[in-house]
BARO-924773 format. One line per 8 residues: their letters; for each residue x, y, z of C-alpha. Coordinates in pm, whole numbers, plus 50000, padded with zeros to 5 digits. Example, Ala and Ser with C-alpha at 12.3 -4.5 7.8 and 13.67 -1.06 7.14 Angstrom:
<pts>
as = 51230 49550 50780 | 51367 49894 50714
</pts>
This chain:
<pts>
meklarhv = 50000 49999 50002 | 50287 50237 50079 | 50445 50160 49745 | 50120 50261 49564 | 50089 50573 49777 | 50442 50682 49701 | 50402 50626 49329 | 50072 50827 49338
atqimaen = 50242 51111 49541 | 50533 51121 49290 | 50294 51175 49000 | 50091 51432 49194 | 50400 51634 49272 | 50504 51612 48908 | 50151 51702 48794 | 50159 51410 48556
ggelsvql = 49790 51336 48505 | 49840 51070 48240 | 50069 50851 48452 | 49858 50916 48759 | 49549 50783 48583 | 49741 50462 48503 | 49858 50424 48862 | 49498 50459 48998
strneayv = 49330 50228 48741 | 49167 49908 48862 | 49350 49744 48581 | 49692 49827 48731 | 49787 49487 48867 | 50140 49597 48951 | 50035 49834 49229 | 49658 49844 49294
lpasreff = 49606 49471 49334 | 49888 49414 49588 | 49779 49734 49773 | 49429 49606 49786 | 49532 49281 49946 | 49740 49468 50212 | 49446 49714 50268 | 49211 49433 50365
elgqesla = 49466 49228 50549 | 49468 49499 50818 | 49132 49376 50928 | 48957 49707 50979 | 48902 49938 50685 | 48905 50245 50912 | 49252 50158 51039 | 49373 50094 50684
aarleail = 49227 50425 50563 | 49397 50611 50845 | 49722 50445 50761 | 49685 50543 50397 | 49615 50899 50481 | 49916 50914 50712 | 50132 50787 50434 | 50005 51050 50190
qrvlppgd = 50046 51327 50451 | 50400 51224 50502 | 50506 51200 50135 | 50300 51492 49995 | 50410 51854 50055 | 50204 52042 50319 | 49910 52240 50200 | 49535 52230 50170
psswsiws = 49415 51891 50316 | 49159 51859 50036 | 49440 51845 49787 | 49559 51512 49925 | 49248 51371 50083 | 49074 51322 49752 | 49358 51098 49639 | 49320 50892 49960
viiqnqmr = 48949 50851 49890 | 49012 50742 49531 | 49286 50501 49622 | 49058 50337 49887 | 48763 50310 49643 | 48983 50173 49365 | 49126 49906 49600 | 48775 49811 49714
avaclstd = 48673 49784 49351 | 48970 49554 49282 | 48876 49339 49577 | 48525 49308 49436 | 48651 49222 49092 | 48864 48939 49239 | 48534 48767 49342 | 48335 48871 49029
rwkdaaer = 48115 49116 49213 | 48072 49348 48921 | 47792 49559 49066 | 47985 49632 49386 | 48301 49719 49186 | 48098 49952 48963 | 47953 50132 49274 | 48299 50177 49418
vsdslfef = 48440 50339 49108 | 48127 50545 49074 | 48186 50667 49426 | 48529 50779 49320 | 48378 50965 49032 | 48127 51134 49258 | 48397 51254 49499 | 48625 51358 49216
nkfmanea = 48340 51577 49071 | 48327 51772 49395 | 48705 51806 49386 | 48693 51937 49028 | 48435 52200 49111 | 48644 52328 49401 | 48960 52333 49196 | 48781 52526 48916
nqgrpsww = 48649 52782 49166 | 48996 52834 49301 | 49135 52876 48947 | 49390 52600 48989 | 49556 52392 48707 | 49358 52098 48570 | 49648 51863 48501 | 49451 51580 48662
lpvlwmlc = 49186 51558 48384 | 49319 51222 48266 | 49207 51080 48605 | 48855 51203 48536 | 48860 51035 48193 | 48988 50706 48349 | 48716 50712 48610 | 48442 50778 48352
resrflak = 48561 50495 48125 | 48603 50238 48405 | 48278 50326 48575 | 48087 50286 48246 | 48259 49955 48159 | 48199 49810 48506 | 47836 49929 48504 | 47782 49755 48173
qadlemel = 47934 49431 48301 | 47721 49465 48618 | 47400 49509 48415 | 47491 49208 48201 | 47536 48999 48513 | 47198 49122 48650 | 47026 49035 48317 | 47181 48690 48330
hriepttm = 47019 48634 48671 | 46688 48791 48544 | 46724 49094 48770 | 46636 49436 48636 | 46959 49617 48546 | 46998 49953 48725 | 47372 50022 48748 | 47413 50201 48422
asleerlk = 47103 50416 48487 | 47248 50520 48825 | 47580 50603 48669 | 47420 50830 48411 | 47326 51089 48677 | 47685 51114 48802 | 47828 51136 48450 | 47581 51420 48375
kcfgtcnn = 47700 51606 48682 | 48065 51567 48580 | 47974 51691 48230 | 47799 51996 48379 | 48097 52068 48606 | 48342 52060 48310 | 48113 52233 48055 | 48018 52525 48281
dkranhpd = 48378 52625 48355 | 48400 52999 48283 | 48765 52969 48171 | 48664 52874 47821 | 48992 52902 47620 | 49223 52908 47922 | 49480 52633 47906 | 49344 52499 48244
slrrgave = 48979 52510 48141 | 48774 52203 48245 | 48590 52224 47913 | 48883 52033 47757 | 48757 51736 47957 | 48389 51778 47875 | 48408 51602 47538 | 48529 51268 47676
vanqlfrv = 48265 51284 47953 | 48005 51341 47672 | 48142 51045 47480 | 48088 50821 47778 | 47736 50959 47823 | 47661 50887 47452 | 47769 50525 47513 | 47542 50505 47819
yfrlnkvp = 47241 50649 47634 | 47293 50408 47340 | 47316 50116 47592 | 46993 50235 47766 | 46814 50295 47434 | 46771 50661 47525 | 46933 50814 47221 | 46709 51131 47220
lcdgiirg = 46875 51233 47550 | 47200 51275 47357 | 47056 51595 47201 | 47068 51770 47537 | 47438 51692 47578 | 47505 51814 47224 | 47319 52136 47278 | 47499 52193 47606
werksevh = 47834 52153 47435 | 47762 52339 47109 | 47611 52651 47268 | 47939 52727 47450 | 48239 52898 47291 | 48486 52674 47098 | 48767 52504 47282 | 49092 52442 47096
aiprahlv = 49299 52215 47330 | 49078 51906 47301 | 49264 51579 47245 | 49212 51470 46886 | 49102 51118 46985 | 48824 51254 47205 | 48703 51488 46926 | 48703 51205 46668
tykyfygr = 48493 50992 46901 | 48262 51279 46965 | 48215 51340 46591 | 48145 50966 46538 | 47865 50961 46793 | 47740 51302 46673 | 47715 51158 46322 | 47532 50847 46443
ikfigqey = 47284 51061 46638 | 47220 51288 46340 | 47186 50978 46120 | 46920 50832 46341 | 46744 51170 46338 | 46753 51159 45954 | 46971 51470 45935 | 47196 51311 45679
geaekalt = 47383 51626 45577 | 47506 51689 45931 | 47573 51323 45986 | 47794 51304 45675 | 48000 51607 45780 | 48066 51457 46127 | 48137 51109 46003 | 48363 51242 45735
fawqntpr = 48565 51429 46000 | 48595 51114 46206 | 48696 50912 45900 | 48967 51157 45787 | 49115 51193 46133 | 49126 50825 46225 | 49472 50678 46148 | 49467 50392 45895
rfisqrrk = 49613 50148 46143 | 49286 50159 46345 | 49105 49923 46116 | 48822 49834 46356 | 48741 50201 46431 | 48738 50301 46060 | 48510 50003 45987 | 48261 50129 46252
ileylvpt = 48268 50470 46093 | 48207 50326 45749 | 47898 50131 45875 | 47723 50472 45890 | 47924 50678 45640 | 47844 50440 45350 | 47466 50449 45380 | 47483 50827 45454
gllqrrmv = 47664 50869 45122 | 47406 50656 44942 | 47125 50860 45094 | 47313 51174 44972 | 47323 51023 44622 | 47688 50925 44623 | 47815 50576 44545 | 48090 50402 44742
srhivsqy = 48371 50200 44575 | 48407 49827 44578 | 48763 49869 44702 | 48655 50040 45023 | 48387 49789 45114 | 48617 49497 45044 | 48925 49651 45210 | 48735 49689 45540
nlplyqdl = 48547 49365 45519 | 48192 49486 45481 | 48016 49217 45289 | 47670 49345 45363 | 47761 49669 45196 | 47908 49485 44901 | 47563 49334 44840 | 47403 49667 44910
reactsgd = 47620 49835 44656 | 47544 49565 44402 | 47175 49604 44456 | 47199 49987 44420 | 47408 49981 44096 | 47215 49701 43926 | 46860 49779 44046 | 46827 49430 44186
itlfrrll = 46527 49479 44402 | 46519 49112 44497 | 46869 49118 44630 | 46798 49440 44814 | 46486 49299 44987 | 46659 48975 45078 | 46956 49173 45224 | 46727 49375 45452
qqnmlhfv = 46518 49077 45554 | 46807 48844 45644 | 47000 49108 45834 | 46715 49299 45985 | 46828 49237 46346 | 47179 49360 46261 | 47055 49677 46103 | 46789 49752 46365
rrglyial = 47044 49722 46651 | 47262 49981 46479 | 46974 50216 46392 | 47030 50160 46018 | 46718 49974 45903 | 46484 50273 45842 | 46745 50461 45656 | 46843 50160 45439
ealrlypv = 46479 50101 45361 | 46472 50451 45218 | 46723 50340 44952 | 46456 50123 44802 | 46324 50419 44600 | 46665 50565 44518 | 46873 50428 44390 | 46734 50075 44367
mstlfrql = 46399 50135 44205 | 46525 50426 44012 | 46796 50215 43859 | 46545 49940 43780 | 46314 50183 43600 | 46609 50332 43412 | 46688 49985 43279 | 46330 49933 43179
hriqlela = 46338 50261 42989 | 46663 50167 42815 | 46516 49825 42709 | 46215 50004 42570 | 46433 50232 42365 | 46625 49938 42231 | 46317 49738 42132 | 46082 50020 42022
danaqqgh = 46009 50067 41646 | 45982 50401 41467 | 45618 50443 41553 | 45649 50376 41927 | 45614 50646 42185 | 45969 50628 42328 | 45906 50859 42623 | 45619 50655 42763
lsldemva = 45640 50363 42997 | 45335 50151 43057 | 45240 50129 43427 | 45078 49792 43366 | 45410 49658 43226 | 45601 49801 43516 | 45363 49639 43760 | 45404 49307 43581
vlnalgqn = 45784 49336 43609 | 45773 49415 43971 | 45536 49131 44050 | 45759 48896 43863 | 46039 49011 44092 | 45829 48921 44395 | 45713 49278 44497 | 45338 49205 44494
ieivelec = 45248 49561 44407 | 44933 49719 44265 | 44906 49999 44010 | 44790 50253 44270 | 45093 50177 44485 | 45319 50217 44183 | 45169 50558 44100 | 45233 50679 44454
mlctmiyh = 45589 50549 44437 | 45651 50719 44107 | 45506 51049 44230 | 45728 51036 44536 | 46036 50978 44311 | 45941 51257 44075 | 45894 51494 44375 | 46240 51414 44506
gyikgyvs = 46397 51449 44158 | 46479 51082 44108 | 46270 51084 43786 | 46217 51373 43541 | 45865 51330 43405 | 45508 51289 43522 | 45244 51017 43573 | 44944 51006 43343
hryrklvv = 44679 50838 43550 | 44422 50845 43265 | 44643 50664 43017 | 44835 50463 43281 | 45166 50581 43157 | 45489 50724 43299 | 45592 51008 43067 | 45957 51106 43077
nraptakp = 46167 51369 42890 | 46249 51247 42537 | 46511 51505 42456 | 46837 51358 42327 | 47040 51532 42604 | 46778 51464 42871 | 46849 51234 43163 | 46506 51122 43290
fpimpard = 46666 50891 43545 | 46964 51080 43700 | 47259 50853 43768 | 47416 50859 44115 | 47751 51043 44101 | 48064 50892 44238 | 48143 51171 44487 | 48170 51540 44541
anqpnlae = 48501 51713 44557 | 48443 51800 44924 | 48363 51442 45027 | 48602 51173 45142 | 48754 50950 44879 | 48516 50652 44922 | 48460 50613 44546 | 48659 50447 44273
</pts>
């Protein structure tokens, strides 16, 4: 225990928050685990706590007692958490780390009011991550025993208080502003809300962060994670333009060696691009092992409505869990159906004789084709579908209800069925 206390004191005096967070982590088997055993071997926790505080008082320079007492509290809670983990008591371990987070939030508020340096922010980030991870494991264990999970929900309140403490620091662009730490707390809150299926609550966190002045000293990894979740949230809200900007930022700022993270970004960036009428390349989806999107791309480029429908049906659970299903269903009209109708129009032009009306497509024939492909559609449904596509600019023409025809522009330079472009100049290079 004294060895851990001395290592912690060394990092405190050096104001090395990164190394201090490593020393205090429950995953630090080199120091925390042996100290935990010694802590409980003393028999009474009160005596062990008094001994720990005496050690810290001896090795730390004299000053405000609150400046060293918080570290004593955190060390004790972390050692209790390690002891709980050694016997697979996930809920108790999560509560101990959550208690550390609660006490540390009060310490942060006091330090901010005193205008002191915030070199210890990595400790906050470590406590947020570990408390969320342990809460997740505790809830999984409770679900396994058919007990209503409550650990993650309880943690959410404490994470919100930490976010508020950091985000409301008045020293906005000061090097020691707590707002530098707010983004990582927000990232953990996003994970909690997605886990609890309370995604709409993320909007409050986003508004709270966005309405404040910009902060420049945010770690790039934290900002990339924030943009990833921001893009997912906007994607679920069908704000595809904002989602694409955020996901593009995350993609461009994630190093290539992080294959798994880039694959997660692509799971949302690819359908976002398709919904924004941009096609993704075969190389990208194959390079990052996204077979579902290979089939999706094939269905979009070929107009294979049968493949598209089978893809959604067989992978419905996968897409629903990721909040993708409704958005992917919207691709049915464009580009899948639009490509199919463009092919029907091209076939008509190839087969038509000189007397045929080349700009007219029979709705009855279109219904017959769709029914042959297993769509089971009636002509009224087809008319509604075509009107929707015309309204959105996917088809240039009009529907003649009286003559049961789709009338498209017959000019030689006209493109009645606009083709999806590869990409815009301002978009990431996801195309061939």
